[in-house]
TIVO-2410 file (N, C-alpha, C; in nm, 3 decimals):
# residues 123
REC num residu      c1      c2      c3 atome chaine
REC   1      M   9.639   7.947   5.770     N      A
REC   1      M   9.696   7.923   5.670    CA      A
REC   1      M   9.860   7.941   5.694     C      A
REC   2      R   9.948   7.874   5.606     N      A
REC   2      R  10.087   7.947   5.647    CA      A
REC   2      R  10.121   8.029   5.633     C      A
REC   3      R  10.226   8.069   5.690     N      A
REC   3      R  10.294   8.163   5.689    CA      A
REC   3      R  10.372   8.239   5.516     C      A
REC   4      G  10.340   8.344   5.461     N      A
REC   4      G  10.413   8.360   5.355    CA      A
REC   4      G  10.338   8.294   5.241     C      A
REC   5      E  10.226   8.190   5.221     N      A
REC   5      E  10.115   8.139   5.212    CA      A
REC   5      E   9.979   8.214   5.062     C      A
REC   6      D   9.989   8.212   4.939     N      A
REC   6      D   9.949   8.313   4.868    CA      A
REC   6      D   9.757   8.316   4.896     C      A
REC   7      A   9.711   8.395   4.894     N      A
REC   7      A   9.512   8.404   4.992    CA      A
REC   7      A   9.503   8.382   4.934     C      A
REC   8      V   9.310   8.386   4.939     N      A
REC   8      V   9.200   8.427   4.839    CA      A
REC   8      V   9.169   8.493   5.009     C      A
REC   9      H   9.085   8.661   4.961     N      A
REC   9      H   9.038   8.726   5.086    CA      A
REC   9      H   8.873   8.800   5.016     C      A
REC  10      R   8.804   8.715   5.073     N      A
REC  10      R   8.675   8.692   5.073    CA      A
REC  10      R   8.597   8.771   5.199     C      A
REC  11      R   8.508   8.864   5.153     N      A
REC  11      R   8.483   8.999   5.226    CA      A
REC  11      R   8.347   9.006   5.170     C      A
REC  12      R   8.238   9.014   5.245     N      A
REC  12      R   8.068   8.950   5.268    CA      A
REC  12      R   7.995   9.004   5.373     C      A
REC  13      H   7.933   9.152   5.312     N      A
REC  13      H   7.849   9.148   5.392    CA      A
REC  13      H   7.623   9.157   5.428     C      A
REC  14      L   7.573   9.116   5.549     N      A
REC  14      L   7.482   9.064   5.515    CA      A
REC  14      L   7.422   9.258   5.575     C      A
REC  15      R   7.255   9.236   5.529     N      A
REC  15      R   7.199   9.376   5.582    CA      A
REC  15      R   7.115   9.353   5.564     C      A
REC  16      A   7.010   9.415   5.619     N      A
REC  16      A   6.840   9.480   5.629    CA      A
REC  16      A   6.840   9.618   5.632     C      A
REC  17      D   6.705   9.608   5.571     N      A
REC  17      D   6.620   9.693   5.458    CA      A
REC  17      D   6.748   9.733   5.412     C      A
REC  18      G   6.823   9.725   5.375     N      A
REC  18      G   6.911   9.822   5.315    CA      A
REC  18      G   7.063   9.893   5.365     C      A
REC  19      I   7.059   9.822   5.476     N      A
REC  19      I   7.196   9.848   5.589    CA      A
REC  19      I   7.208   9.757   5.589     C      A
REC  20      T   7.413   9.700   5.569     N      A
REC  20      T   7.507   9.674   5.684    CA      A
REC  20      T   7.501   9.644   5.738     C      A
REC  21      V   7.465   9.468   5.842     N      A
REC  21      V   7.450   9.469   6.000    CA      A
REC  21      V   7.558   9.349   6.043     C      A
REC  22      Q   7.628   9.351   5.975     N      A
REC  22      Q   7.703   9.202   5.946    CA      A
REC  22      Q   7.814   9.220   5.856     C      A
REC  23      E   7.947   9.198   5.871     N      A
REC  23      E   8.056   9.185   5.763    CA      A
REC  23      E   8.149   9.053   5.844     C      A
REC  24      H   8.145   8.964   5.666     N      A
REC  24      H   8.201   8.832   5.724    CA      A
REC  24      H   8.340   8.852   5.634     C      A
REC  25      R   8.437   8.788   5.700     N      A
REC  25      R   8.555   8.827   5.625    CA      A
REC  25      R   8.618   8.664   5.664     C      A
REC  26      V   8.727   8.682   5.513     N      A
REC  26      V   8.767   8.494   5.504    CA      A
REC  26      V   8.883   8.510   5.463     C      A
REC  27      W   9.014   8.429   5.469     N      A
REC  27      W   9.134   8.487   5.392    CA      A
REC  27      W   9.133   8.296   5.422     C      A
REC  28      M   9.147   8.205   5.261     N      A
REC  28      M   9.136   8.095   5.268    CA      A
REC  28      M   9.299   8.119   5.165     C      A
REC  29      P   9.349   7.982   5.149     N      A
REC  29      P   9.464   7.936   5.114    CA      A
REC  29      P   9.454   7.984   4.957     C      A
REC  30      M   9.513   7.960   4.888     N      A
REC  30      M   9.493   7.974   4.752    CA      A
REC  30      M   9.538   7.824   4.669     C      A
REC  31      S   9.593   7.695   4.740     N      A
REC  31      S   9.626   7.555   4.696    CA      A
REC  31      S   9.456   7.492   4.658     C      A
REC  32      I   9.408   7.496   4.827     N      A
REC  32      I   9.226   7.549   4.803    CA      A
REC  32      I   9.083   7.591   4.721     C      A
REC  33      A   9.168   7.743   4.769     N      A
REC  33      A   9.064   7.802   4.643    CA      A
REC  33      A   9.117   7.839   4.532     C      A
REC  34      A   9.164   7.797   4.427     N      A
REC  34      A   9.173   7.786   4.324    CA      A
REC  34      A   9.125   7.756   4.273     C      A
REC  35      D   9.059   7.771   4.181     N      A
REC  35      D   8.941   7.724   4.060    CA      A
REC  35      D   8.824   7.648   4.178     C      A
REC  36      T   8.772   7.701   4.186     N      A
REC  36      T   8.658   7.720   4.351    CA      A
REC  36      T   8.591   7.796   4.340     C      A
REC  37      R   8.453   7.809   4.408     N      A
REC  37      R   8.379   7.899   4.425    CA      A
REC  37      R   8.425   8.034   4.577     C      A
REC  38      F   8.501   7.995   4.614     N      A
REC  38      F   8.634   8.083   4.670    CA      A
REC  38      F   8.680   8.251   4.558     C      A
REC  39      V   8.736   8.190   4.469     N      A
REC  39      V   8.708   8.349   4.372    CA      A
REC  39      V   8.657   8.329   4.305     C      A
REC  40      E   8.508   8.328   4.395     N      A
REC  40      E   8.437   8.372   4.247    CA      A
REC  40      E   8.374   8.501   4.402     C      A
REC  41      P   8.309   8.614   4.309     N      A
REC  41      P   8.255   8.716   4.443    CA      A
REC  41      P   8.126   8.691   4.479     C      A
REC  42      A   8.031   8.566   4.424     N      A
REC  42      A   7.882   8.538   4.417    CA      A
REC  42      A   7.898   8.442   4.556     C      A
REC  43      A   7.763   8.484   4.661     N      A
REC  43      A   7.767   8.403   4.818    CA      A
REC  43      A   7.712   8.264   4.804     C      A
REC  44      I   7.787   8.170   4.796     N      A
REC  44      I   7.832   8.039   4.789    CA      A
REC  44      I   7.697   7.970   4.910     C      A
REC  45      A   7.640   7.912   4.774     N      A
REC  45      A   7.529   7.814   4.849    CA      A
REC  45      A   7.485   7.763   4.947     C      A
REC  46      G   7.501   7.712   5.119     N      A
REC  46      G   7.562   7.624   5.221    CA      A
REC  46      G   7.710   7.686   5.245     C      A
REC  47      G   7.768   7.783   5.250     N      A
REC  47      G   7.877   7.861   5.281    CA      A
REC  47      G   8.034   7.822   5.270     C      A
REC  48      V   8.117   7.869   5.378     N      A
REC  48      V   8.246   7.842   5.279    CA      A
REC  48      V   8.283   7.714   5.366     C      A
REC  49      Y   8.198   7.601   5.524     N      A
REC  49      Y   8.251   7.554   5.564    CA      A
REC  49      Y   8.138   7.408   5.490     C      A
REC  50      G   8.064   7.419   5.428     N      A
REC  50      G   7.959   7.379   5.358    CA      A
REC  50      G   8.073   7.380   5.219     C      A
REC  51      E   8.118   7.510   5.173     N      A
REC  51      E   8.184   7.430   5.035    CA      A
REC  51      E   8.316   7.396   5.069     C      A
REC  52      L   8.318   7.380   5.176     N      A
REC  52      L   8.466   7.284   5.237    CA      A
REC  52      L   8.481   7.147   5.247     C      A
REC  53      T   8.388   7.107   5.315     N      A
REC  53      T   8.313   6.980   5.330    CA      A
REC  53      T   8.336   6.947   5.202     C      A
REC  54      G   8.267   7.006   5.056     N      A
REC  54      G   8.238   6.919   4.957    CA      A
REC  54      G   8.337   6.891   4.878     C      A
REC  55      L   8.488   7.006   4.872     N      A
REC  55      L   8.602   6.948   4.824    CA      A
REC  55      L   8.665   6.854   4.894     C      A
REC  56      G   8.644   6.795   5.008     N      A
REC  56      G   8.708   6.701   5.083    CA      A
REC  56      G   8.761   6.796   5.184     C      A
REC  57      Y   8.764   6.863   5.201     N      A
REC  57      Y   8.843   6.944   5.357    CA      A
REC  57      Y   8.736   6.946   5.446     C      A
REC  58      P   8.669   6.882   5.530     N      A
REC  58      P   8.600   6.919   5.622    CA      A
REC  58      P   8.617   6.964   5.749     C      A
REC  59      P   8.527   7.087   5.816     N      A
REC  59      P   8.615   7.131   5.948    CA      A
REC  59      P   8.647   6.993   6.046     C      A
REC  60      V   8.775   7.033   6.103     N      A
REC  60      V   8.851   6.931   6.197    CA      A
REC  60      V   8.780   6.970   6.303     C      A
REC  61      T   8.864   7.118   6.315     N      A
REC  61      T   8.793   7.209   6.452    CA      A
REC  61      T   8.788   7.316   6.427     C      A
REC  62      V   8.732   7.386   6.561     N      A
REC  62      V   8.695   7.569   6.535    CA      A
REC  62      V   8.743   7.591   6.654     C      A
REC  63      S   8.782   7.731   6.628     N      A
REC  63      S   8.865   7.808   6.734    CA      A
REC  63      S   8.882   7.965   6.742     C      A
REC  64      F   8.785   8.028   6.803     N      A
REC  64      F   8.725   8.153   6.823    CA      A
REC  64      F   8.703   8.276   6.970     C      A
REC  65      S   8.743   8.324   6.926     N      A
REC  65      S   8.659   8.416   7.068    CA      A
REC  65      S   8.563   8.557   7.056     C      A
REC  66      V   8.510   8.619   7.101     N      A
REC  66      V   8.360   8.677   7.119    CA      A
REC  66      V   8.427   8.774   7.231     C      A
REC  67      A   8.375   8.876   7.147     N      A
REC  67      A   8.455   8.987   7.246    CA      A
REC  67      A   8.255   9.112   7.174     C      A
REC  68      A   8.246   9.208   7.268     N      A
REC  68      A   8.275   9.374   7.213    CA      A
REC  68      A   8.314   9.479   7.190     C      A
REC  69      R   8.327   9.575   7.125     N      A
REC  69      R   8.451   9.611   7.150    CA      A
REC  69      R   8.414   9.740   7.059     C      A
REC  70      A   8.474   9.856   7.123     N      A
REC  70      A   8.458   9.961   7.013    CA      A
REC  70      A   8.471   9.953   6.850     C      A
REC  71      P   8.444   9.957   6.694     N      A
REC  71      P   8.410   9.991   6.654    CA      A
REC  71      P   8.499  10.046   6.561     C      A
REC  72      S   8.650   9.986   6.477     N      A
REC  72      S   8.732  10.082   6.430    CA      A
REC  72      S   8.635  10.206   6.383     C      A
REC  73      R   8.725  10.286   6.296     N      A
REC  73      R   8.665  10.374   6.117    CA      A
REC  73      R   8.597  10.309   6.037     C      A
REC  74      S   8.666  10.218   6.042     N      A
REC  74      S   8.545  10.131   5.871    CA      A
REC  74      S   8.462  10.135   5.900     C      A
REC  75      E   8.455  10.004   6.026     N      A
REC  75      E   8.332   9.966   6.077    CA      A
REC  75      E   8.248  10.056   6.116     C      A
REC  76      R   8.268  10.200   6.190     N      A
REC  76      R   8.226  10.272   6.198    CA      A
REC  76      R   8.121  10.372   6.096     C      A
REC  77      E   8.179  10.370   5.978     N      A
REC  77      E   8.140  10.367   5.845    CA      A
REC  77      E   8.066  10.317   5.723     C      A
REC  78      L   8.103  10.212   5.803     N      A
REC  78      L   8.025  10.069   5.685    CA      A
REC  78      L   7.929  10.022   5.729     C      A
REC  79      F   7.889  10.048   5.924     N      A
REC  79      F   7.758   9.981   6.007    CA      A
REC  79      F   7.661  10.129   6.044     C      A
REC  80      R   7.711  10.245   5.949     N      A
REC  80      R   7.689  10.364   5.978    CA      A
REC  80      R   7.651  10.425   6.134     C      A
REC  81      L   7.763  10.414   6.208     N      A
REC  81      L   7.701  10.388   6.318    CA      A
REC  81      L   7.737  10.526   6.453     C      A
REC  82      P   7.694  10.560   6.533     N      A
REC  82      P   7.706  10.686   6.585    CA      A
REC  82      P   7.812  10.645   6.685     C      A
REC  83      V   7.945  10.737   6.753     N      A
REC  83      V   7.939  10.711   6.881    CA      A
REC  83      V   7.942  10.674   6.933     C      A
REC  84      R   8.035  10.517   7.044     N      A
REC  84      R   8.027  10.504   7.164    CA      A
REC  84      R   7.906  10.332   7.059     C      A
REC  85      V   7.854  10.359   7.005     N      A
REC  85      V   7.786  10.269   6.981    CA      A
REC  85      V   7.953  10.076   6.997     C      A
REC  86      P   7.867   9.926   7.015     N      A
REC  86      P   7.975   9.849   7.030    CA      A
REC  86      P   7.985   9.816   6.912     C      A
REC  87      V   8.055   9.694   6.864     N      A
REC  87      V   8.072   9.579   6.728    CA      A
REC  87      V   8.030   9.500   6.838     C      A
REC  88      L   8.003   9.349   6.816     N      A
REC  88      L   7.999   9.209   6.857    CA      A
REC  88      L   8.097   9.145   6.708     C      A
REC  89      V   8.185   9.122   6.782     N      A
REC  89      V   8.350   8.971   6.723    CA      A
REC  89      V   8.405   8.893   6.702     C      A
REC  90      L   8.410   8.814   6.602     N      A
REC  90      L   8.434   8.730   6.690    CA      A
REC  90      L   8.573   8.701   6.545     C      A
REC  91      E   8.682   8.663   6.668     N      A
REC  91      E   8.737   8.765   6.601    CA      A
REC  91      E   8.858   8.672   6.704     C      A
REC  92      P   9.032   8.616   6.632     N      A
REC  92      P   9.010   8.559   6.491    CA      A
REC  92      P   8.989   8.383   6.559     C      A
REC  93      S   8.901   8.351   6.407     N      A
REC  93      S   8.872   8.218   6.422    CA      A
REC  93      S   8.951   8.164   6.321     C      A
REC  94      R   8.950   8.044   6.341     N      A
REC  94      R   9.077   7.982   6.317    CA      A
REC  94      R   8.944   7.840   6.266     C      A
REC  95      V   9.014   7.779   6.177     N      A
REC  95      V   8.939   7.650   6.166    CA      A
REC  95      V   8.990   7.600   6.051     C      A
REC  96      E   9.062   7.444   6.200     N      A
REC  96      E   9.164   7.330   6.113    CA      A
REC  96      E   9.072   7.260   6.010     C      A
REC  97      L   9.125   7.225   5.916     N      A
REC  97      L   9.114   7.120   5.774    CA      A
REC  97      L   9.150   6.995   5.842     C      A
REC  98      A   9.091   6.881   5.790     N      A
REC  98      A   9.029   6.764   5.771    CA      A
REC  98      A   9.165   6.743   5.578     C      A
REC  99      R   9.262   6.690   5.567     N      A
REC  99      R   9.335   6.642   5.449    CA      A
REC  99      R   9.473   6.740   5.517     C      A
REC 100      S   9.414   6.858   5.580     N      A
REC 100      S   9.573   6.919   5.638    CA      A
REC 100      S   9.631   6.933   5.730     C      A
REC 101      P   9.668   6.822   5.778     N      A
REC 101      P   9.753   6.915   5.874    CA      A
REC 101      P   9.793   7.022   5.899     C      A
REC 102      G   9.866   7.132   5.958     N      A
REC 102      G   9.895   7.263   6.050    CA      A
REC 102      G   9.866   7.338   5.984     C      A
REC 103      R   9.710   7.318   5.799     N      A
REC 103      R   9.727   7.444   5.807    CA      A
REC 103      R   9.529   7.435   5.783     C      A
REC 104      H   9.485   7.568   5.814     N      A
REC 104      H   9.303   7.634   5.871    CA      A
REC 104      H   9.283   7.769   5.798     C      A
REC 105      V   9.177   7.763   5.822     N      A
REC 105      V   9.160   7.928   5.736    CA      A
REC 105      V   9.155   8.005   5.848     C      A
REC 106      A   9.161   8.122   5.766     N      A
REC 106      A   9.121   8.174   5.921    CA      A
REC 106      A   8.984   8.326   5.859     C      A
REC 107      G   8.946   8.368   6.019     N      A
REC 107      G   8.809   8.500   5.919    CA      A
REC 107      G   8.832   8.522   6.082     C      A
REC 108      R   8.704   8.650   6.022     N      A
REC 108      R   8.711   8.768   6.103    CA      A
REC 108      R   8.492   8.826   6.038     C      A
REC 109      L   8.428   8.815   6.202     N      A
REC 109      L   8.265   8.848   6.158    CA      A
REC 109      L   8.264   8.962   6.250     C      A
REC 110      A   8.235   9.042   6.192     N      A
REC 110      A   8.194   9.156   6.313    CA      A
REC 110      A   8.032   9.185   6.280     C      A
REC 111      A   7.891   9.269   6.335     N      A
REC 111      A   7.840   9.247   6.399    CA      A
REC 111      A   7.771   9.379   6.462     C      A
REC 112      V   7.691   9.367   6.447     N      A
REC 112      V   7.617   9.541   6.488    CA      A
REC 112      V   7.441   9.532   6.556     C      A
REC 113      E   7.420   9.563   6.677     N      A
REC 113      E   7.278   9.517   6.694    CA      A
REC 113      E   7.198   9.620   6.599     C      A
REC 114      P   7.039   9.562   6.545     N      A
REC 114      P   7.024   9.678   6.430    CA      A
REC 114      P   6.978   9.802   6.480     C      A
REC 115      G   6.950   9.791   6.658     N      A
REC 115      G   6.841   9.856   6.644    CA      A
REC 115      G   6.965  10.035   6.636     C      A
REC 116      H   7.093   9.980   6.638     N      A
REC 116      H   7.169  10.118   6.677    CA      A
REC 116      H   7.240  10.123   6.576     C      A
REC 117      I   7.208  10.151   6.427     N      A
REC 117      I   7.222  10.197   6.322    CA      A
REC 117      I   7.178  10.301   6.219     C      A
REC 118      G   7.245  10.361   6.138     N      A
REC 118      G   7.196  10.363   6.040    CA      A
REC 118      G   7.127  10.484   6.028     C      A
REC 119      P   6.980  10.545   5.946     N      A
REC 119      P   6.944  10.620   6.042    CA      A
REC 119      P   6.822  10.531   6.030     C      A
REC 120      P   6.779  10.626   6.136     N      A
REC 120      P   6.623  10.508   6.179    CA      A
REC 120      P   6.526  10.358   6.110     C      A
REC 121      F   6.611  10.292   6.172     N      A
REC 121      F   6.611  10.170   6.114    CA      A
REC 121      F   6.446  10.098   6.197     C      A
REC 122      R   6.377  10.027   6.136     N      A
REC 122      R   6.231   9.993   6.186    CA      A
REC 122      R   6.254   9.855   6.186     C      A
REC 123      R   6.194   9.844   6.350     N      A
REC 123      R   6.194   9.656   6.334    CA      A
REC 123      R   6.093   9.590   6.353     C      A
***
């Protein structure tokens, strides 16, 4: 995204047995997201990249870093984590789009190993 550009922020949760195990956040330029499924709260069949491709903006390059770290307070509450249980984070991710030089989609994925969450999680 370009500095100062309006954006849509999507936040989705993946649950297992009713407990959140993954949070995915995406920031999409409003100039691409306007009047598309990106502005709707429902899940997008085919995912973000499938939708971008269908709109004529297929991803050209993707870069990200992966790290395990202590969860933020909000992540600890979201995932119901006890102290000292790390989260796995893909951040920052950057997706360069075709037909849109210098523009990108930003995102972050945080996940936790299901054996460490909740009230007792059954495998």
